[in-house]
N, C-alpha and C positions, 0 to 999 in steps of 0.2 A: 497872422498875425493879428488885425486891425478884432476879428471875434475873441480872441485871448485879452486883450487891451480893456474890451466892452464891459467882461466878465469880471475882469480884474478890478477894474473902474470903482465900481459899489463899494468892493469889500474895502478897498485901499480908504473912502470918504468915510465908509464908516466906523472905521480906527480911530480916523483922526478926530472924526466928531465924539467919538469916546474920548480921545485924550484929551481934547480941549472941553469936556462937561468935566472930566476929571479935576483938569487945572483952575478951573473957574470956578465949580463948585466950592462952597463954602464948607458942608457937613458931608462932603461924597467925595469920593477919589476915585482913582481908576480900579483897585480892586473890587472897591463894592460896588462899581457898577457893574465888572466883569461876573462878579458871582453874584447878583442882583442881593446884597445884601448890604446892610448899613454897617462896618466897618470901623468904631468909632475909635477916635484920638483920645489919650490916655497918659497920666503919669504916678509914678508911686515910688513908695519907700518903704522895704522892709526892713526890720531891726528886731537884735536882738542883747536886752540889759544883762550883762554878767552880774552887776550888783544887785537888783529884784530882782532877778530871773523872770523877767519880764520878756514875752515876743511882742512886736508891733507892726500894724502897717498904717498907712495916709495914702488916702489917691484920690484922684480929679480928675473929671474927665468931661466932654463937651455933649453927654447923653443923659438920659433920666437915671435916676437909683444907682450910680457905679458901686458902691457897698454891699448892693446884691449880690453881686457876680462874682465880686475879684478877692476877698476879703477871704480868706481863711487861717482860723488859729486852734493850736491845738499844743495849751499848754504843757510842759514837759517833754513835747514830743519835737512841735517847729511850728512853722508860719510857712505860707507860700501865696502869692498876689500872683493872680494869672488874668493879663488884661490886653488890648488888639482883641483879637477873635477869640474872647474869652472860652474856657472848658474846665467845669470842677471835676473835671476827672483829674486831673493834673495832683489836685489836693487830696482828694478821696483816694487816689491809690498812692499817691509819695507819702501819706500817712502812714499807710500802711507796710509800703516797704522801710520808713523809717523806722516802723517797729520790730522790724525782722532784723534790722541795724545795717543795712545799709546806707552807703555815706550819703550825702544830700544830691549831690551830682548826678551819682547813677539813679538813684531815686527817680529823678526827673527823666533823666537821660532815656529810663524804662520806659519811661510811658509817652514821650517823644517818638521813640522809635516806631510807636503803634500808629499815631497819630497823622494820619493821610492830610490834613490841615495844618501841621505845624508850624509851616512855614508862612502863617497868618498866626503866631501866638506871639506874646512875651509873657516869661511864667522867668519867676525870683520865687528861689527858698531858702528856709534857713530850719538848720536842724535844731537840738536837745543845746548842742555847745558852741553853737554862736555859725559855726560854718554854713559860706554861703556859695550859692551855684543860679546861675542866670543864661537865658537866649535871648536872642531876638531871630525872629522867624526872615528867613530872607526876601522873603516878599514886600516886608514893611520898605527894604530901600526903595521902592516904585509909589510909594506915599508921598503925599505934601510933607516938607518939614524933615527932619532929624529922628531918626528910628536907631537908639542904642541902649548899653546898660552900662553902669560903671558898678563893680564889687571891690570890695572892702572888706576890712574885719568886721564883721559883726554885721552889717548891713548892705543893703543893695538900691541903688536907682536907677530907675528905668523909665522911658518912656516913647511915646511913637507920634509925630507930625508937629514934632517941638522947634521951635527956635534954637539957632544955636548957644550954645553957653549954657543952657537949663538945667542939666544932669548937673554939671561941675557947680554949679550956685546952689542946688539943694543939697549935695557931698559936703561943703563946704561947711554952707549954713548948719547941719546938721551934728559935724563933728566941736564948733565951737558954742552952739546951745547951751543953753542952762536951761536946768530945770525937769519934770517926771519925764518918762518916754515919750507918751502922748503928744504932751507941750514940745519936746523938743520933734520930734515927725512932723507937726502942725508946722511949726516953724519951718523946715525944709520943704513942705507942699509951698508957703507962703511966699520961698526965695526962687523958689520954680518959677512962681506964677509971676513975680518982679522982674525976673531976666527974661522973661518973652513969653512964659507959659507955650498952650497951646497956636497951632496957628487958627485952630478953627473956635477957640474959645471956651466956656466953662458953662459946664447946665447942674451937673453933682460933686458932692465929693464927703470921704466917709474917713474916719481914725478908729482903730479898733488895738486895745491893748488889753493880753491878759497874760495873767503869769500863775508860779506856782504857790504864791502865797498872798493873793488876793480871792479874797470872799466874792462872792457875785453881788455884791452891792457895791464893790468898786473897781470889778472890769470894769473899762471903757467902752462902748461901741458906740459910736454918735454918728448918724448920716445926716446931711443934707440933698434932698432926692431931686429940688428941681427949683433953681433960684440962678438971677442972674448975677450974684456975689456969694458960690457957696461955701469958698473958704474963709472969708470974712464972716461967714451966717457958721460958720463949723467953727473957728476959732471962739466969739461968742458963744456958742454950746459950751464948750473945751473951759473958758474962762466960768461957768457958771458950774460946771459939776467941779472943777476943783475946790472953787472954796466952799462946796457942801463939801469935798471928802477931806479937805486936808484945812 
């Protein structure tokens, strides 16, 4: 019995140490430490505007250049936001499945079923008619903060490592906001930040809007890749663009 205890104790202490590091570390969490990956906290909104026939995404995170890996839009087909442990395959294969006529839920689920790390993902998708589907991987419930998604008509808000109430605030803001789709998306992102945002802060943000009737010069694709106030900086960029376009 003494030998068993001596062998088990170091392993027990190792696990406790990992948990303690997960709780106290600002940018890390238990899944990050166990997988030796820097899993990043993020929140986003994806939406479709029936009137303008535009698809858009706004996203913010505590990591650098979030717009580089989480925003995917193909006008007339749909859009995908892939966050947490991101994987562009959901968009690459998702667009192909939508073109084949598959519903958005099926398009995402088929990719998910082949993904060995699906429990580390958050994915939201919207099709050409504004139908939506999203999922939050089961492993995200062990991360610091709140991880979930809210699906509604023509839009989805989702995120991980959030303060309680962030997604509800984002949803309410988007529904009540006035202006272009890009402006409404950014107002939703700002509302999420004002409601508490991520427990680990912000570093980058992005907003993208593309539509069937948009020319190359009025497609929106703005990014703030490294800043202490990325959402505020993104708002300044969007205000400038709106002044140029309208």
